[in-house]
C-alpha angles and dihedrals in degrees: 000000000000107000091211099060102155108158115113120203090252092054089046090057092048093049090051106039107031095062091040092051093048094047094046092048091050091048093050093044094051092043092052093059103027126040103166092132132030113283092245089057091049089050092053092050095046094047093045088060099038120022097030097053090042094055095044090042091056091052094046092048093048091048092051092046092051102040104015090241132098115242146091099265093114088068093058104042095109097041132088134210107245125177112298095231090060091050092050093045093053090045093054094043090053090046088055090049090051089052092055092048091047093056093045117027092018093057092048090050091049091054093047093050098039092099092052090047092053091048092049094052092044086060099040098033133255089268088082094052106103090193094060094098094165089063093043092051090060091074119095116275092244091058092047091052091049090049092050094050092046090048093053095046098045105028098040099039121002101045099042093047091049092046092050091050088050102039106026092029117036102016095042095045095046102043111118095230115059137186130075087319088078104059091042096050095040090050092052092048091045090057094047090048088071091091090159088060102040096171133066092051093137090055094045094046092049099050098036094047091054091046095048096044087056090045090051095046094046091043089225116127088182089076091060092045095050092045094048093046092050092050093049093043090055092051091046094051091045089054093049093048090050093048096049099035 
């Protein structure tokens, strides 16, 4: 393990929830007063300029502080480079597992939280409901195309890669306490950090904990990256199909 592990649990919580809280608050505030694009498009733009640079900035700063050089190496110190086919295989197997959990446990959770979801959007406004496709379809076609392209690029590739570098790389490798405690706790906190998607935590915690325990045991961060990208790609494509159907 990294001999310079220096993140306390308190610092871990601050590094996860402060930027998420600020970004989510900014997203909701802007969306309350300006709705020129679908809320999911606004979310992608806000987070691309807030949460993304913060997470990568923390890693770059920590790397420079430790080694004197800019880079992301500090996020990969405890990981190896196994054969790519094994990484891809594990990623797809875990994606299949997530699909099974989604249609079982996920559906049960959706039914149990449907009342809370309705109450939330009645308070915030239907604008923030990403599943209100009738509202989303009212935007001009050019905006919907822009939103779809942005969603694929950021949600399916940029954001998950950055989050894995931050969570499964830097935060996991540099937490003071190590062992299986780390991937489990970081996975739970990673799910709760999605303040803009406050439901489905049971589903997220289940699938991501399994994925990240395997990632941790195999010492292959590529498994987490492939798995996360596949999950987000599926949700992005599902969104686009629903919008243009």
